[in-house]
C-alpha positions in Angstrom: 51.9 -15.4 -33.6 51.8 -12.3 -31.9 51.8 -10.0 -35.1 48.8 -12.2 -36.3 46.9 -11.5 -33.2 47.5 -7.8 -33.3 46.2 -7.4 -37.1 42.7 -8.1 -35.6 42.7 -6.6 -31.9 44.5 -4.0 -30.0 46.5 -4.2 -27.1 43.7 -2.0 -25.1 40.9 -4.4 -26.7 43.3 -7.6 -25.7 43.1 -6.4 -22.2 39.6 -6.0 -21.9 38.9 -9.4 -23.5 40.7 -10.8 -20.3 37.8 -10.0 -17.9 35.1 -9.8 -20.7 35.2 -13.3 -21.7 33.9 -15.1 -18.5 31.3 -12.3 -18.3 29.8 -13.5 -21.7 30.0 -17.0 -20.6 28.2 -16.3 -17.2 25.4 -14.4 -19.4 25.3 -17.0 -21.8 24.7 -19.8 -19.4 22.9 -18.1 -16.9 20.1 -17.0 -19.5 19.6 -20.8 -20.2 19.6 -21.5 -16.8 16.9 -18.6 -15.8 14.5 -20.1 -18.7 14.6 -23.6 -18.5 13.3 -25.7 -15.9 15.7 -28.0 -13.9 14.4 -31.2 -15.3 15.2 -29.6 -18.7 18.5 -28.3 -17.7 20.4 -31.7 -18.3 19.7 -30.9 -22.0 22.3 -28.1 -22.3 25.0 -29.9 -19.8 27.3 -30.2 -22.8 26.7 -26.5 -23.7 27.4 -25.5 -20.2 30.6 -27.4 -19.9 32.1 -26.2 -23.5 31.2 -22.4 -22.8 32.2 -22.6 -19.1 35.2 -23.9 -19.6 36.3 -22.2 -23.1 35.7 -18.7 -21.7 38.2 -19.0 -19.0 40.6 -20.6 -21.3 40.4 -17.7 -23.8 40.9 -15.5 -20.8 43.9 -17.3 -19.8 45.1 -17.1 -23.2 45.0 -13.8 -23.6 46.9 -13.0 -20.5 49.5 -15.4 -21.8 49.6 -13.0 -25.0 49.8 -10.0 -22.7 52.6 -11.5 -20.7 54.8 -12.2 -23.7 53.9 -8.9 -25.4 54.5 -6.8 -22.5 57.9 -8.6 -21.5 59.0 -8.4 -25.0 60.0 -4.6 -24.7 63.3 -4.8 -22.7 63.7 -1.0 -22.3 60.3 -0.4 -20.7 58.3 -1.5 -17.9 55.7 -4.4 -18.5 52.7 -2.1 -18.2 49.6 -0.6 -20.2 46.5 1.0 -19.7 43.4 0.9 -21.6 42.3 4.2 -20.9 38.7 4.8 -20.0 36.0 2.4 -21.5 33.5 5.2 -20.5 33.0 7.9 -17.8 31.1 6.3 -14.7 30.7 9.2 -12.6 31.2 13.1 -13.8 30.3 15.4 -10.7 32.0 18.7 -10.6 34.4 17.4 -7.7 34.6 13.7 -8.6 35.2 11.8 -11.8 35.5 7.8 -11.9 36.2 6.4 -15.4 36.1 2.5 -16.0 39.6 1.5 -17.0 42.1 -1.4 -16.6 45.7 -1.2 -16.0 48.3 -4.3 -16.7 51.7 -3.9 -14.8 53.9 -6.6 -13.2 51.4 -7.2 -10.3 48.2 -7.3 -11.9 49.6 -9.4 -14.9 51.1 -12.1 -12.1 47.3 -12.2 -10.5 45.7 -12.3 -13.8 47.6 -15.4 -15.0 47.0 -16.9 -11.6 43.4 -16.2 -11.2 42.8 -17.3 -14.8 44.8 -20.3 -14.7 43.9 -21.7 -11.5 40.0 -20.5 -12.4 40.3 -22.8 -15.7 41.6 -25.8 -14.2 39.0 -25.5 -11.5 36.2 -25.1 -14.2 37.6 -28.4 -15.8 37.5 -30.0 -12.6 34.0 -29.2 -12.0 32.9 -31.1 -15.2 33.3 -34.1 -13.4 32.5 -33.2 -10.0 29.1 -31.6 -10.6 27.9 -33.3 -13.6 25.0 -35.0 -12.0 23.9 -32.1 -10.0 20.4 -30.3 -10.9 21.7 -27.0 -10.3 24.9 -27.7 -13.1 24.0 -24.4 -15.3 23.4 -22.2 -12.7 26.9 -23.4 -11.1 28.8 -22.6 -14.3 27.4 -19.3 -14.7 28.2 -18.3 -11.1 31.5 -19.6 -11.4 32.2 -17.7 -14.8 30.7 -14.6 -13.0 33.2 -15.0 -10.1 35.8 -15.1 -12.5 34.9 -11.7 -14.3 34.5 -9.9 -11.1 38.0 -11.3 -9.6 39.8 -10.4 -12.8 38.1 -6.8 -12.7 39.4 -6.4 -9.0 43.0 -7.2 -10.0 43.1 -5.4 -13.3 41.1 -2.0 -12.2 43.1 1.2 -12.6 41.1 2.8 -9.7 39.9 2.1 -6.4 36.2 2.5 -7.1 36.5 -0.4 -9.9 38.2 -2.4 -7.8 35.7 -2.1 -5.2 33.0 -3.2 -7.7 35.1 -6.5 -8.4 35.7 -6.4 -4.5 31.8 -6.6 -3.9 31.0 -8.7 -6.8 33.5 -11.6 -5.7 31.8 -11.5 -2.5 28.3 -11.7 -3.8 29.3 -14.7 -5.8 30.8 -16.6 -2.6 27.4 -16.1 -0.9 25.6 -17.5 -4.0 28.1 -20.5 -4.2 28.4 -21.0 -0.4 24.7 -21.3 -0.7 24.5 -23.2 -3.7 22.6 -25.8 -2.2 20.1 -23.4 -0.5 17.6 -26.2 0.0 19.7 -27.0 3.0 19.0 -24.6 5.5 22.6 -25.0 7.3 24.3 -24.1 4.1 22.1 -21.2 3.4 22.9 -19.7 6.8 26.7 -20.2 5.9 26.4 -18.3 2.9 24.4 -15.6 4.7 26.9 -15.6 7.6 29.9 -15.4 5.2 28.1 -12.3 3.3 27.4 -10.5 6.5 30.9 -10.8 8.2 32.5 -9.5 4.8 30.0 -6.6 5.2 31.4 -5.4 8.5 35.0 -5.3 7.0 33.9 -3.5 3.8 32.3 -0.8 6.2 35.9 0.1 6.9 36.9 -0.2 3.5 34.4 2.4 2.4 35.4 4.8 5.2 39.0 4.6 3.9 37.9 5.4 0.4 36.4 8.6 1.6 39.2 9.6 3.6 41.1 9.2 0.4 38.6 11.1 -1.1 39.1 14.0 1.3 42.9 13.9 1.3 43.0 14.3 -2.5 40.5 17.2 -2.4 42.5 18.4 0.1 46.0 18.1 -2.0 44.0 20.2 -4.8 44.3 17.5 -7.3 42.5 17.9 -10.4 39.0 16.3 -10.3 39.6 15.4 -13.9 42.6 13.2 -13.0 40.4 10.8 -10.9 40.9 11.0 -7.3 40.9 7.0 -6.8 43.1 6.4 -9.9 46.3 4.7 -8.5 48.4 7.0 -10.3 46.8 9.9 -9.2 47.1 8.7 -5.7 50.9 7.8 -5.8 51.9 11.1 -7.6 49.7 12.9 -4.5 50.9 10.5 -2.0 52.9 12.8 0.3 49.4 14.5 1.2 48.2 11.2 2.7 51.0 11.6 5.6 48.8 13.0 7.9 45.9 10.4 7.7 48.1 7.4 6.4 47.6 5.6 9.6 43.7 5.9 9.7 43.3 5.4 5.9 45.5 2.0 6.2 44.0 0.6 9.3 40.6 1.1 7.7 41.6 -0.5 4.3 42.9 -3.2 6.3 39.8 -3.9 8.0 38.1 -4.8 4.5 41.1 -7.1 3.8 40.5 -8.6 7.6 37.1 -9.6 6.4 37.8 -10.6 2.8 41.0 -12.8 3.9 39.6 -14.0 6.9 41.8 -12.6 9.6 41.6 -12.4 13.3 38.8 -11.3 14.4 36.7 -11.6 11.1 37.8 -15.1 10.5 34.8 -17.0 11.5 33.2 -17.1 8.2 35.4 -19.0 6.2 35.3 -22.7 7.9 31.7 -22.3 7.2 31.8 -21.4 3.8 33.1 -25.2 3.3 29.3 -25.7 2.9 29.6 -24.9 -0.8 30.8 -27.4 -3.5 34.7 -28.3 -3.2 35.6 -26.6 -6.4 34.3 -23.5 -5.2 36.4 -23.7 -2.0 39.4 -24.5 -4.1 39.0 -21.5 -6.3 37.1 -18.8 -4.0 38.0 -19.6 -0.4 41.6 -20.8 -1.1 43.3 -19.5 -4.3 41.6 -16.0 -5.4 39.2 -14.2 -3.8 40.4 -14.5 0.2 43.8 -13.2 -1.1 42.0 -10.2 -2.6 42.9 -8.3 0.6 46.6 -9.1 0.2 46.5 -7.6 -3.2 44.6 -4.4 -2.1 47.3 -3.9 0.3 50.2 -4.6 -2.0 48.7 -2.3 -4.8 47.9 0.3 -2.3 51.6 -0.2 -0.8 52.6 3.6 -1.4 50.1 4.5 1.3 50.9 1.8 3.9 54.4 2.5 3.9 53.7 5.9 5.0 52.2 4.5 8.5 54.7 2.3 10.4 52.0 1.8 13.0 49.8 0.2 10.3 52.3 -1.9 8.9 53.1 -3.3 12.4 49.5 -3.9 13.2 49.1 -5.8 9.8 52.3 -7.8 11.0 51.2 -8.8 14.4 47.4 -9.6 13.2 49.1 -11.7 10.3 51.5 -13.8 12.8 48.8 -14.2 15.4 46.2 -15.6 12.7 48.9 -18.1 11.4 49.0 -19.4 14.8 45.8 -19.4 15.7 44.4 -21.0 12.9 47.0 -23.6 12.8 45.8 -24.5 16.4 42.5 -25.0 15.3 43.4 -27.0 12.4 45.0 -29.5 15.0 41.5 -30.8 16.5 39.2 -30.1 13.7 37.9 -33.5 12.0 36.1 -32.2 9.1 38.6 -32.6 5.8 37.5 -29.3 4.1 37.5 -27.1 7.5 41.1 -28.3 7.9 42.1 -27.0 4.7 40.1 -23.9 5.5 42.0 -23.0 8.6 45.2 -23.7 6.9 44.1 -21.3 4.1 43.5 -18.5 7.3 46.7 -19.7 8.6 48.8 -18.9 5.1 46.9 -15.9 4.6 48.2 -14.6 8.0 52.0 -15.3 6.6 51.1 -13.3 3.9 50.1 -10.2 6.0 53.2 -11.0 8.2 55.2 -10.5 5.2 53.3 -7.2 4.1 53.4 -6.0 7.7 57.5 -6.1 7.6 57.6 -4.3 4.1 58.3 -7.4 2.0 55.4 -6.9 -0.4 57.0 -9.0 -3.3 57.5 -12.1 -1.1 54.1 -11.9 -0.1 52.8 -12.1 -3.6 55.4 -15.0 -4.1 53.5 -16.9 -1.4 50.1 -15.9 -2.6 50.9 -17.4 -6.2 52.3 -20.7 -4.6 49.6 -20.9 -2.3 47.1 -20.6 -4.8 49.0 -23.9 -6.5 49.1 -26.1 -3.6 45.9 -25.2 -1.5 43.9 -25.6 -5.0 45.6 -29.1 -5.3 44.7 -29.9 -1.7 41.2 -29.0 -2.0 40.8 -30.9 -5.3 42.3 -34.1 -4.0 40.3 -33.6 -0.9 37.0 -33.3 -3.0 38.0 -36.6 -5.0 38.3 -38.6 -1.7 34.9 -37.4 -0.5 33.5 -38.0 -3.7 35.0 -41.3 -3.5 33.5 -42.2 0.0 29.9 -40.9 -0.8 30.4 -37.4 0.9 32.2 -38.5 4.1 34.4 -35.4 5.4 35.4 -37.0 8.7 38.8 -38.0 8.8 38.0 -40.3 11.6 35.7 -42.4 9.1 38.3 -42.3 6.2 41.8 -44.1 5.7 43.7 -46.5 3.5 42.6 -44.7 0.2 46.1 -44.7 -1.4 45.6 -48.3 -2.4 42.3 -47.2 -4.1 43.4 -43.7 -5.2 47.1 -43.5 -5.6 47.0 -40.6 -8.1 44.9 -38.5 -5.7 46.8 -39.8 -2.5 50.1 -38.8 -3.7 49.0 -35.5 -5.2 47.8 -34.5 -1.6 51.1 -35.4 -0.3 52.6 -33.0 -2.8 50.4 -30.5 -1.6 50.7 -31.0 2.1 54.5 -31.1 1.5 54.2 -27.7 0.1 51.7 -26.4 2.8 54.4 -27.7 5.3 57.5 -26.2 3.6 59.3 -29.1 2.7 61.8 -28.9 0.2 61.9 -29.0 -3.1 58.0 -28.2 -3.2 57.1 -24.7 -4.0 55.8 -23.9 -0.4 59.1 -24.4 1.0 60.5 -21.1 -0.9 58.0 -18.9 -0.4 57.2 -19.6 3.4 60.9 -19.4 4.2 61.4 -16.4 2.4 58.5 -14.5 4.7 60.3 -16.1 7.8 63.7 -15.1 6.6 62.5 -11.2 5.6 60.9 -11.1 9.1 64.1 -12.1 10.7 66.5 -10.0 8.6 64.5 -7.1 9.0 64.8 -7.3 13.1 61.4 -8.6 13.9 62.5 -11.4 15.7 59.3 -12.1 17.6 57.4 -12.4 14.6 60.0 -14.6 13.1 59.4 -17.1 16.2 55.8 -16.9 15.8 56.0 -18.0 12.2 58.5 -20.6 13.0 56.2 -22.1 15.6 53.1 -21.9 13.0 55.3 -23.7 10.5 55.4 -26.8 12.6 51.9 -26.8 13.7 51.0 -26.5 10.0 53.3 -29.7 9.3 51.7 -31.4 11.9 48.1 -31.0 11.1 48.4 -31.4 7.4 50.2 -34.6 7.5 47.5 -35.7 10.3 45.0 -35.4 7.4 47.3 -37.0 4.8 47.9 -39.9 7.2 44.2 -40.1 8.2 42.4 -40.0 4.9 45.2 -41.9 2.4 47.1 -44.1 4.7 46.5 -46.8 7.5 43.7 -48.8 7.9 40.5 -47.8 6.5 37.9 -46.8 8.9 34.8 -46.5 6.6 32.5 -49.6 5.8 33.9 -52.2 3.4 31.2 -51.7 1.0 32.1 -47.8 0.6 35.9 -48.4 0.7 35.5 -51.2 -2.4 33.6 -48.5 -4.3 36.4 -45.8 -3.8 38.2 -45.4 -7.2 40.0 -42.5 -9.0 37.6 -39.7 -10.3 36.9 -39.2 -13.9 39.6 -38.0 -16.4 38.2 -34.5 -16.4 39.2 -34.2 -12.5 42.5 -36.1 -12.7 44.0 -33.9 -15.6 43.5 -30.5 -13.4 45.0 -32.6 -10.3 48.2 -33.8 -12.1 48.7 -30.1 -13.6 48.3 -28.4 -10.3 50.7 -31.3 -9.0 53.4 -30.3 -11.6 53.3 -26.5 -11.0 53.4 -27.1 -7.0 56.8 -29.4 -7.8 58.1 -27.0 -9.8 56.7 -23.0 -9.2 59.5 -22.7 -6.4 61.9 -22.0 -9.1 60.2 -18.6 -9.6 61.7 -17.7 -6.0 64.7 -19.3 -5.6 66.7 -17.3 -3.2 70.3 -15.7 -3.9 71.7 -17.5 -1.2 71.0 -20.7 -3.0 72.2 -19.6 -6.1 68.9 -18.4 -7.8 67.7 -15.1 -8.9 64.4 -14.8 -7.0 62.8 -14.0 -10.3 59.4 -13.1 -9.4 60.5 -10.7 -6.6 62.9 -9.0 -8.6 60.4 -8.5 -11.6 57.8 -7.4 -9.0 60.3 -5.1 -7.3 60.0 -2.0 -9.4 56.6 -1.3 -8.2 57.4 -1.5 -4.5 59.5 1.4 -2.6 63.1 0.5 -2.9 64.0 1.0 1.1 61.3 -1.9 1.7 62.4 -4.1 -1.0 66.1 -4.4 -0.6 68.0 -7.6 -1.0 69.9 -9.2 2.0 73.8 -8.3 2.2 75.9 -11.1 1.1 77.2 -11.3 4.4 73.7 -12.5 5.7 73.3 -15.3 3.2 75.0 -17.6 5.5 72.4 -17.1 8.3 69.6 -17.4 5.8 70.8 -20.7 4.6 71.1 -21.8 8.1 67.7 -20.5 9.5 66.1 -22.3 6.2 67.6 -25.5 7.2 66.4 -25.2 10.8 62.9 -24.5 9.5 62.8 -27.4 7.1 64.1 -29.9 9.8 61.4 -28.3 12.2 58.6 -28.7 9.6 59.8 -32.1 8.5 59.9 -33.6 12.0 56.4 -32.6 12.7 55.3 -33.7 9.2 56.9 -37.3 10.3 55.3 -37.1 13.5 51.8 -36.3 12.2 52.1 -39.0 9.6 53.1 -41.7 11.8 50.4 -40.9 14.8 47.3 -40.7 12.6 48.4 -43.5 10.2 49.6 -46.0 12.4 48.8 -45.0 16.1 45.2 -43.7 15.8 44.3 -44.4 19.1 47.1 -42.3 20.7 45.4 -39.0 19.8 42.4 -40.2 21.5 44.4 -41.1 25.0 46.3 -37.9 25.1 42.8 -35.8 24.7 41.4 -37.7 27.6 44.5 -36.6 29.9 44.3 -33.0 28.8 40.5 -33.0 28.5 39.9 -29.1 29.2 42.5 -28.0 26.7 41.2 -30.5 23.9 37.6 -29.5 24.4 38.7 -25.6 24.5 40.5 -26.1 21.0 37.8 -28.7 19.7 35.2 -26.1 20.5 37.2 -23.0 18.5 38.1 -21.4 21.9 34.2 -20.7 21.9 34.8 -17.4 19.6 31.6 -18.4 17.9 29.7 -18.8 20.9 31.0 -15.6 22.4 30.2 -13.5 19.2 26.6 -15.1 19.3 26.2 -14.0 23.0 27.9 -10.7 22.6 26.7 -9.5 19.3 24.4 -11.6 17.1 21.7 -11.9 20.0 21.9 -8.4 21.3 21.5 -7.2 17.9 18.4 -9.5 17.3 17.0 -8.4 20.5 17.4 -4.7 19.6 16.2 -5.3 16.2 12.8 -7.1 17.2 11.9 -5.3 20.4 13.3 -1.6 19.8 13.5 -1.2 16.0 10.6 -3.5 15.0 8.2 -3.6 17.6 9.1 -0.2 19.5 9.6 1.9 16.4 8.3 0.2 13.1 4.7 -1.1 14.8 4.4 1.5 17.5 5.6 4.7 15.9 5.6 4.0 12.0 2.6 1.7 11.6 0.7 2.4 14.6 1.1 6.5 14.9 2.4 7.7 11.5 0.5 5.3 9.2 -2.4 3.9 11.1 -2.8 7.0 13.5 -3.1 9.1 10.5 -5.7 6.8 8.9 -7.9 6.9 11.8 -7.5 10.7 12.3 -8.5 11.2 8.5 -11.5 8.7 9.4 -12.6 10.9 12.4 -12.5 14.0 10.4 -14.8 12.2 7.8 -17.2 10.9 10.2 -17.9 14.4 11.9 -18.1 16.0 8.5 -20.5 13.3 7.5 -22.4 13.7 10.8 -22.7 17.6 9.9 -24.0 16.8 6.7 -27.6 17.0 8.1 -29.7 18.7 5.0 -31.4 21.2 7.3 -31.0 24.9 6.3 -31.1 26.2 10.0 -27.8 23.8 10.9 -26.1 25.2 8.0 -26.9 29.1 8.9 -25.7 28.2 12.6 -22.5 26.8 11.3 -22.1 29.7 9.1 -22.7 32.1 12.0 -20.3 30.1 14.2 -17.4 30.3 11.5 -18.0 34.0 10.9 -17.9 34.6 14.7 -14.6 32.7 15.1 -13.1 34.5 12.2 -14.0 38.2 13.5 -12.4 36.9 16.8 -9.5 35.6 15.6 -8.9 38.9 13.3 -9.6 41.0 16.3 -7.1 39.4 18.4 
């Protein structure tokens, strides 16, 4: 089969097809959406469904072919570089080529992005079928897939940044998909602006990288931002490694919704649920983790930066889990869980366990996509209801959806044998084994909170008695086949993906981390000694019992004793109000940052500078001066010869006087 494929296309051409195919789908569907009215768009829904799903399917197939091709050579590392498609920038001191690179890391990411993306596209056919913006939706979803694949396959930081900004653009457009609703439009704008704050730090980090490479005397032709060139001259980053790492991490904080720039992600749930599953759970929000792992050779030069990353990750994991305890919107509960789980990934990165972070990134993509898609099915079945207090009992109406949600919840809670158990406990073990006891304790506490709030959601939505109207409950049913199939496939992946990282202590080979280990410095990807495997098993058992306890507790309370949480909340009303109001972080930002900026923009920049200085003096003042000069000149044009002779005489006297002086 591979021989037949490579008779018609080169390896480099196949790599280029991976991001290009979704781009072609976006262009084709987008042109139709652009030139036909909404009322006529229904005629092309079948085409949009076919092309919108075919392009991601072919992209995923190309990734699979690349995987089997590159892993077939046992004597070499599984990597390939396309070489430059074209030279984007050619300056005396800067050359930027557009090229792609496939190695263990980018191949794992491309398989995950295209695979999960394909399932979300298929699910979207049933979910969005009756929406007037169906064509626009599929065009944007394909465009997002192009930018995300460009981000993970780029062979240099500039091309990665193009993908980085492209996914933000698509995120904004898809959050604001129903832009007729002002609240949804504001949510999209909020996400876009908050991400720009982080990206300002990312750009400054790139400038520092340019300065370090230039000072190192690296040849400009090699590309200052090329990953291989940067790694080759890595020793020259030592004096500025902390500054570069923290600036790049600022971009990751914005993109991956970590403290203090996490506030955009809960509001991003205003977009369609499949968008939340793909962009705001599985792929885009994990781009920050991927970027840090890709540039690990810079981050390992700064213990301060790694410690900062670990602390922010652990703090975010606990903080977001606490917010999830009081949230009543089902999609926002999952949003806070996403913020929390990405915090675990950064905790792993901060302690040097880069490969473990990628392992959790992959399993998280599976179980969080599953949770969002099953939540979308439940919300659709109840005519758009998202408040878990007005749901319940859906297991009897939607058993496939219900048990799939439970499977995803078990993975998120870290309950064996679901995949999340292996990846989350790998993070906690690495933190403990590397001497970060406090960070392990924070992760351990977060695991219990996570188990409680996710099974709180499961118990409230799918178990117990229904809290919705009888008529709405009777109409609830399993979604169409196009939505059920992706859910079942994701549930299968959630159940069995843990085999990729079964630890040595359990007799496994830790396949994924071992395979990725060749890209990571050996001192930070070491395996635990045989003497510590007993401790690892004990800690994993303790964490499992801890999570299992809170899972059962959350399920029992919210499925069987729904009035009990209200009674407890009344007893601790101030604390409950503080958590339900999200610690007033949005209000604090509004009063200390947003409103002052609006005041400065209106009173100083607009009314003071633009209206008074620019318009009043520079523009209108110039016009008035020209008008006055014209009026004076017009008044001087009397047509009387004596007046002209007098003007001549006055001018001659002034000129002579000026020359004399």
